[in-house]
C-alpha positions in Angstrom: 25.7 -160.4 -22.7 24.8 -163.2 -25.0 22.1 -163.1 -27.6 20.2 -166.1 -29.0 19.3 -164.2 -32.2 21.5 -166.5 -34.4 20.7 -169.7 -32.5 19.5 -171.5 -35.6 21.9 -171.6 -38.5 20.5 -170.7 -41.9 21.8 -172.6 -44.9 21.2 -172.7 -48.6 20.4 -176.1 -50.3 19.9 -176.9 -53.9 16.6 -178.6 -54.6 15.3 -180.9 -57.3 12.2 -178.8 -58.1 12.6 -175.3 -56.6 16.2 -174.3 -57.4 18.3 -173.0 -54.5 16.3 -172.3 -51.3 17.3 -171.1 -47.9 16.3 -173.2 -44.9 16.9 -173.1 -41.2 18.6 -175.9 -39.3 15.4 -176.2 -37.2 13.4 -177.1 -40.4 15.4 -180.3 -40.9 13.6 -183.5 -40.3 15.5 -186.7 -39.5 14.2 -190.0 -40.9 16.3 -192.4 -38.8 15.6 -195.3 -41.2 15.5 -193.3 -44.4 12.8 -193.9 -46.9 11.9 -197.1 -48.6 14.6 -197.8 -51.2 16.6 -194.8 -49.8 17.6 -196.1 -46.4 20.8 -194.0 -46.2 18.9 -190.8 -46.9 18.1 -189.4 -43.4 17.9 -185.6 -43.5 15.0 -183.9 -45.3 13.1 -180.7 -45.3 9.4 -180.1 -46.3 9.1 -177.1 -48.6 5.7 -175.5 -49.5 4.7 -175.3 -53.2 1.5 -173.4 -53.2 -0.7 -172.3 -50.3 -3.8 -173.2 -52.2 -2.8 -176.8 -52.8 -2.4 -179.7 -50.2 1.1 -180.4 -51.8 4.7 -179.8 -50.7 8.2 -181.0 -51.6 10.1 -183.5 -49.4 13.7 -182.6 -50.3 16.9 -184.3 -49.2 19.2 -181.8 -47.5 22.3 -183.6 -48.8 21.3 -184.7 -52.3 19.7 -182.3 -54.8 18.4 -185.1 -57.0 16.4 -186.7 -54.2 13.2 -184.8 -53.9 9.5 -185.8 -54.0 6.2 -184.1 -54.4 4.2 -185.1 -51.3 0.5 -184.6 -50.6 -1.8 -184.4 -47.6 -3.6 -187.7 -48.2 -6.8 -186.8 -46.5 -7.4 -184.2 -49.2 -7.7 -187.0 -51.8 -9.3 -189.8 -49.8 -11.4 -188.5 -47.0 -11.9 -191.8 -45.3 -8.1 -192.5 -45.1 -7.2 -193.7 -41.7 -4.7 -196.1 -40.0 -3.2 -196.8 -36.6 0.4 -196.0 -35.7 2.0 -199.0 -33.9 3.4 -198.5 -30.4 6.9 -199.1 -31.7 6.4 -196.3 -34.3 4.9 -194.0 -31.7 7.9 -194.6 -29.4 10.4 -194.2 -32.3 8.8 -190.9 -33.4 8.4 -189.8 -29.7 4.7 -189.0 -30.3 3.2 -187.4 -27.3 0.3 -185.4 -28.8 -1.7 -186.2 -32.0 -1.6 -182.6 -33.1 2.2 -182.8 -33.4 1.9 -185.4 -36.2 1.5 -184.7 -39.9 0.9 -187.4 -42.5 2.1 -187.1 -46.1 2.1 -189.4 -49.0 4.5 -189.5 -52.0 3.0 -188.4 -55.3 4.0 -189.8 -58.7 3.5 -186.9 -61.0 2.2 -187.6 -64.5 1.6 -185.4 -67.6 -1.6 -184.0 -65.9 -2.6 -183.7 -62.3 -5.6 -186.0 -63.0 -3.3 -188.8 -64.1 -1.0 -188.4 -61.1 -1.1 -191.0 -58.3 -0.6 -190.9 -54.6 1.0 -193.7 -52.5 -1.5 -194.4 -49.8 0.2 -197.7 -48.9 3.4 -196.2 -47.4 2.6 -192.9 -45.7 5.3 -190.6 -44.2 4.6 -189.9 -40.6 6.2 -186.7 -39.3 6.5 -185.5 -35.7 6.8 -181.7 -36.4 7.5 -181.0 -32.7 10.5 -183.5 -32.5 11.5 -183.0 -36.1 11.6 -186.7 -37.0 9.8 -188.9 -39.4 9.3 -192.4 -40.7 7.8 -194.0 -43.7 5.5 -196.9 -42.6 3.9 -199.6 -44.8 0.3 -200.3 -44.1 -1.1 -203.9 -44.2 -4.3 -202.9 -46.0 -3.2 -202.8 -49.6 -6.8 -203.2 -50.9 -8.2 -200.0 -49.4 -4.9 -198.1 -49.7 -3.1 -198.8 -52.9 0.4 -197.8 -53.9 -1.0 -195.8 -56.8 -4.3 -194.2 -55.8 -5.5 -191.8 -58.6 -5.5 -188.2 -57.4 -8.1 -186.9 -59.9 -9.9 -184.6 -57.5 -9.7 -183.2 -54.0 -12.5 -185.0 -52.2 -11.5 -184.5 -48.5 -10.4 -181.7 -46.3 -7.0 -180.2 -46.6 -7.2 -178.8 -43.1 
């Protein structure tokens, strides 16, 4: 009689911001093309920081020093919207919109008010298929590389 109880392997990884954490194999996201400037970095996990904040950590599974604070961009710019190309949809195997989460990389400064969020190159994650891609938008006037976070103006849900 076989049991599926241990079907997903658990492992400990060292993180840049949170020390050592335990993750499950099923939590690992594959970014086939890596991130901009980190094309060889393909395996990441999203780790929560605080349930009350629309922030998380995108942590490399293989390299402790590669970790980013990421944010839910709609919480900081409520009219943030863009289209995902057919190629990106295919690559990310997107079938349902509700499987997709969007994150933006945050540059943390001395204070939260001075910190910025990268709206120009969002991370698109298919949580169902466990894959992601960083895309670069064409509209760099509306969506700058360094958008001031200052306040939560949108909805985090």
